[in-house]
Each structure stands twice: as structure tokens, then as C-alpha cells.
C-alpha atoms as one frame of an Amber mdcrd trajectory, in Angstrom:
protein
 -22.431  -3.885   5.286 -23.707  -0.978   3.133 -27.168   0.252   2.848 -27.919
  -2.221   0.059 -26.928  -5.222   2.106 -23.648  -5.906   0.230 -20.413  -6.731
   2.235 -17.642  -4.056   2.081 -14.022  -4.527   1.353 -12.375  -6.409   4.286
  -9.747  -4.370   5.933  -7.183  -6.313   8.089  -6.212  -4.340  11.194  -2.788
  -4.483  12.840  -2.921  -6.789  15.816   0.141  -7.363  18.090   1.502 -10.952
  17.847   0.606 -13.081  20.717   3.431 -13.111  23.518   5.319 -10.414  21.747
   5.885  -6.770  22.600   3.368  -4.140  21.110   4.161  -2.047  18.229   5.766
  -3.830  15.348   5.984  -7.475  14.371   9.042  -9.120  12.684   8.394 -12.539
  11.224   9.821 -15.184   8.991   7.459 -16.485   6.459   6.282 -19.527   8.449
   5.654 -17.024  11.307   3.616 -14.754   8.935   1.494 -17.664   7.791   0.981
 -18.783  11.415   0.050 -15.362  12.441  -2.568 -15.117   9.699  -4.056 -18.515
  10.666  -4.358 -17.313  14.435  -6.439 -14.420  13.352  -8.676 -16.563  11.058
  -7.100 -15.273   7.780  -6.117 -17.168   4.681  -2.499 -15.970   4.096  -3.000
 -16.433   0.399  -6.235 -14.516   0.152  -6.307 -10.912  -1.046  -6.269  -8.442
   1.996  -6.684  -4.779   2.284  -4.197  -3.927   5.008  -4.567  -1.164   7.524
  -0.676  -1.206   8.253   2.541  -1.027   6.610   4.055  -4.473   5.516   7.852
  -4.714   4.465   8.752  -7.985   2.822  12.268  -9.163   1.783  13.350 -12.389
   0.241  16.592 -14.081   1.146  16.255 -17.064  -1.134  13.688 -18.543  -3.544
  11.063 -16.611  -5.481   7.666 -15.100  -4.010   5.098 -13.694  -6.334   2.703
 -11.059  -4.981   0.159  -8.560  -6.295  -0.559  -5.242  -5.059  -3.587  -3.410
  -6.248  -3.980  -5.677  -9.071  -0.380  -5.441 -10.437   1.819  -8.725 -10.313
   5.385  -8.639  -8.758   8.122 -11.198  -8.336  10.440 -10.949  -5.359  13.792
 -12.732  -5.789  16.937 -12.714  -3.614  17.507  -9.369  -2.073  14.180  -7.882
  -3.234  11.924  -5.787  -1.219   8.242  -4.953  -1.281   6.535  -2.209   0.681
   2.845  -2.584   0.968   1.267   0.561   2.401  -2.085   0.868   4.488  -5.185
   0.750   2.211  -3.565  -1.290  -0.508  -4.876  -4.717  -1.484  -2.124  -7.248
  -1.351  -2.144 -10.940  -2.175   0.554 -13.648  -2.086   0.284 -15.240  -5.443
   2.752 -18.172  -4.678   3.306 -20.479  -1.626   5.209 -18.808   1.193   7.002
 -22.073   1.500   8.718 -21.522  -1.968  10.827 -18.637  -0.416  12.833 -17.631
   2.743  12.608 -14.233   3.930  11.233 -11.650   6.542   8.152  -9.578   6.922
   8.121  -6.387   9.117   4.710  -5.105  10.022   3.837  -1.909  11.821   0.820
   0.389  12.064   0.476   4.049  10.932   1.545   6.342  13.717   4.074   3.784
  15.059   7.075   5.860  13.995   7.664   9.383  15.207   6.510  12.382  13.296
  10.078  13.360  12.278  10.762   9.834  10.913   7.411   9.746   9.226   8.208
  13.083   7.435  11.810  12.073   6.565  10.479   8.912   5.064   7.743  10.585
   3.183   5.116   8.313   4.499   2.444  10.749   3.397   3.427  10.328  -0.181
   2.727   7.430  -2.638   5.660   5.237  -3.482   6.228   5.033  -7.288   6.539
   1.145  -7.035   6.076  -1.285  -4.024   8.906  -3.381  -5.552  12.560  -2.347
  -4.584  15.802  -4.161  -5.516  18.727  -2.413  -3.618  22.223  -3.094  -4.886
  25.772  -2.977  -3.560  26.536  -1.346  -0.211  22.864  -0.598   0.271  21.874
  -4.271  -0.178  24.529  -5.268   2.290  23.394  -2.536   4.859  19.679  -3.609
   4.519  20.552  -7.364   5.164  22.695  -6.459   8.300  19.929  -4.294   9.484
  17.234  -6.893   9.123  19.574  -9.444  10.918  19.895  -6.979  13.700  16.093
  -6.310  13.893  15.164  -9.891  13.889  17.638 -10.744  16.631  16.578  -7.902
  18.729  12.828  -8.621  18.232  13.196 -12.350  19.155  15.645 -12.200  22.034
  13.990  -9.257  24.005  16.937  -8.594  26.264  16.928  -5.966  28.913  13.897
  -4.058  30.235  10.679  -4.337  28.094  10.406  -0.536  27.607  13.985  -0.461
  26.177  13.357  -3.380  24.071  10.321  -1.802  22.555  12.291   1.502  21.960
  15.148  -0.393  20.218  12.703  -2.335  17.945  11.132   1.072  17.047  14.400
   2.681  16.317  15.532  -0.174  14.100  12.352  -0.216  12.141  12.697   3.553
  11.715  16.197   3.108  10.325  14.879   0.390   7.842  12.078   2.564   6.791
  14.366   5.573   6.186  16.857   3.454   4.115  14.050   1.890   1.986  12.169
   5.275   1.429  15.491   6.805   0.014  16.484   4.025  -2.392  16.538   5.223
  -6.041  13.072   5.174  -7.393  11.388   4.348  -4.045   9.653   7.662  -3.375
   8.529  10.629  -5.113  11.216  13.225  -5.504  11.123  16.725  -3.776  10.121
  19.436  -6.213   9.039  23.201  -5.933   5.488  21.950  -6.443   5.696  19.078
  -3.840   3.762  21.062  -1.129   0.910  21.869  -3.710   1.046  18.138  -4.633
   0.753  16.895  -1.079  -2.181  19.249  -0.337  -3.738  18.088  -3.613  -3.146
  14.283  -2.895  -4.766  14.595   0.689  -7.756  16.370  -0.937  -8.195  13.856
  -3.592  -8.074  10.994  -1.060 -10.768  12.777   1.012 -13.021  13.868  -1.741
 -12.652  11.583  -4.889 -16.106  10.159  -4.520 -17.509  13.686  -4.472 -15.774
  15.284  -7.367 -13.563  14.098 -10.325 -12.855  17.739 -11.375  -9.461  19.460
 -11.111 -11.183  22.830 -11.110 -12.974  21.876  -7.985  -9.805  20.879  -6.097
  -7.944  23.956  -7.333 -10.668  26.249  -6.036 -10.879  24.662  -2.716  -7.123
  24.576  -2.217  -6.469  28.067  -3.606  -4.262  27.097  -6.582  -4.761  27.498
 -10.292  -5.413  24.252 -12.422  -2.175  24.872 -14.135  -0.223  24.817 -10.866
  -1.794  21.750  -9.632  -1.260  19.917 -12.965   2.467  21.194 -12.854   2.913
  19.998  -9.237   1.335  16.648 -10.022   3.359  16.023 -13.080   6.563  17.054
 -11.475   6.066  14.793  -8.331   4.346  11.478  -9.792   4.689  12.034 -13.542
   1.227  12.458 -14.637  -1.398  15.406 -14.833  -3.860  16.281 -11.977  -6.711
  14.896 -13.999  -5.019  11.574 -14.532  -4.093  11.392 -10.845  -7.747  11.764
  -9.875  -8.892   9.309 -12.438  -6.337   6.831 -11.367  -7.520   6.917  -7.815
 -11.218   6.575  -8.820 -10.360   3.611 -11.116  -8.210   1.878  -8.353 -11.143
   1.977  -5.995 -13.576   0.894  -8.732 -11.406  -2.296  -9.117 -11.087  -2.845
  -5.465 -14.839  -2.711  -5.113 -15.532  -4.867  -8.185 -13.117  -7.605  -6.932
 -13.795  -7.473  -3.119 -17.492  -6.589  -2.752 -20.734  -7.929  -4.251 -21.843
  -4.367  -5.212 -23.342  -3.977  -8.746 -21.605  -1.784 -11.235 -24.488   0.755
 -10.730 -23.972   0.932  -6.933 -20.309   1.271  -7.320 -20.657   3.981  -9.783
 -23.043   5.734  -7.426 -20.644   5.347  -4.511 -17.702   6.804  -6.608 -19.624
   9.843  -7.525 -20.819   9.015 -11.132 -24.281  10.143 -12.112 -25.440   6.980
 -13.572 -24.238   3.568 -14.518 -23.700   4.412 -18.211 -21.201   7.227 -17.273
 -19.321   4.932 -14.933 -19.216   2.086 -17.509 -17.855   4.495 -20.129 -15.199
   5.775 -17.730 -14.103   2.300 -16.625 -13.961   1.128 -20.295 -11.835   4.125
 -21.535  -9.377   3.764 -18.553  -9.004   0.065 -18.299 -10.053  -1.290 -21.817
 -12.846  -3.486 -20.562 -16.200  -3.203 -18.790 -16.708  -3.514 -15.067 -18.496
  -6.858 -15.556 -15.511  -8.050 -17.801 -12.950  -7.009 -15.296 -14.819  -8.609
 -12.259 -15.101 -11.932 -14.300 -11.440 -11.906 -15.286 -10.225 -10.934 -11.788
 -12.473 -13.428  -9.975 -11.159 -16.145 -12.415  -7.544 -15.261 -11.716  -8.136
 -15.627  -8.009  -9.156 -19.253  -8.397
């Protein structure tokens, strides 16, 4: 609850599966639904995850949304939902067969996290590997599922085997074409900028403020951001603010005035103008439309 008595966005933490070793969870879709029920959750409700969730479909079609964008997974498709994103299954899990791999931040070693670029945003959560990559991923998931379920040998060895297999899976997915932001000369500047925005976007929306704090020029930040994610620094800041505004509008009872205040706008009018300019509708209109789509 915030100081005005409104509920905050519900964050779903990572919990080990009952009777399973700690660390990751590797589940088929019925198992994923059962896990949600055991934790008192509706598997088809929107959830703000505090862990990574990798989903692949073997057969059928599965519709999902990630941060208000709709996606459709078909055979061989993968979806990577990252911590802090809002995810919702938009079709019945029974309409498809597949696997979900869940793991919390910090589960993989520092070297793997760096090589998989876990500190950078994915361009798209949906990936469709082809050819040899698709075959390799299918074989890897089969191996991971078998190891997770059989738990042969000492528990400590089993836990490490699962961890290493998840690391291989993450590294392969992270380096699929289009799956991750590319390395550029400006990527270090962008990574510092990204971390600063995530920390301070409710305090300032000005590129000049971030540039001064980080010791870069506005031009350098703009170039680095455009090279890494395809948009300028100001657009990157505004995109993050808009995303959080949408999250709060849909998943809390906060008024538009309170949301604008939380996000660093001087008054409700400025927030409404920003939201309308960036999304094409008012905060109230977006909330009504999004709420209708959920029912």
C-alpha cells in the first residue's frame, strides 16, 4: 500500500517448487498452472515477475502479452520475460504444449550473466530460431527437462548440472539474431545511462541531468542510446516513464494525479499531456480500454 492507501503493483517472487531442488524450475504447461495455483495465483492473470521466465511451444498456439504488447507463440517459438516485466497468458495453457524455465536474478554466475547480457534490455521478448539453432535448442530443452525430473546422483551435482544447462540455454537464446542489443563503441555509456534511468526516472526526465551525473555530453548519450537500442536518449527516458505509467494505471487504483506525482511530473495536466502525446490517449482512456481487454 502507498501513503494514499492504494495497492501497489503485485510482484510475483520466485519460489522453489515443492519437492524440487532449489534454483530453477523446469515445468510443462500443466505443471506451470499447478505451480501458480499452489501459490494462490491465477495463471491467466497479469503478473509482474521478479524472475526470468523462458517459454517455448512444442505444439499448438499460445497467446501472451508482455508489457501491454500482444505476442503469439507457435511451434518452435520462444518468449523471454524478464524481471519487472508484466506478463499475462492471453489464451488457455491447455491449447498448447511446451516448457517453461524459471530462474531468479543471481542464479547464473557473473561470467554467464555478462556473456548473456542480462543487464541489457532484449529488443523483443519473442524469438523464433531456425535451422540448426532450433534443433540445438530442442535437444537442450529435452536434456534439461530430463535432468530436472530424474535427479540422478548426489543432490549437489544435480543442482549444478541443472544450473549449467540453464546457462547454456540462456547463452544460446541471448545470441540469437535480434535477441539482444548489439555491442557498439557506445555500449558502455549506454549501460551506465540505462542503469541511471532505471534508478532515477521518477526524479528527472531530462537527458542533461543524466549526462551531468555520468560525466558524458548529451550528444554522447544520444549516440550511444541510438546505436544500442535504436532511439535517442530522450525517447529512451520517456519510454521508461510511459511504461511505468501504463503499469500503474492498469495494476493499481492510483489516480492519474497520484501516478503523475509518483513519476516526477509537476502536476496532473503535464502528466496527461505527456501521456496523450506519447500514447495517443488519455490516462483514463487507456485505463478503461486496458481494463476492458482483461475481462
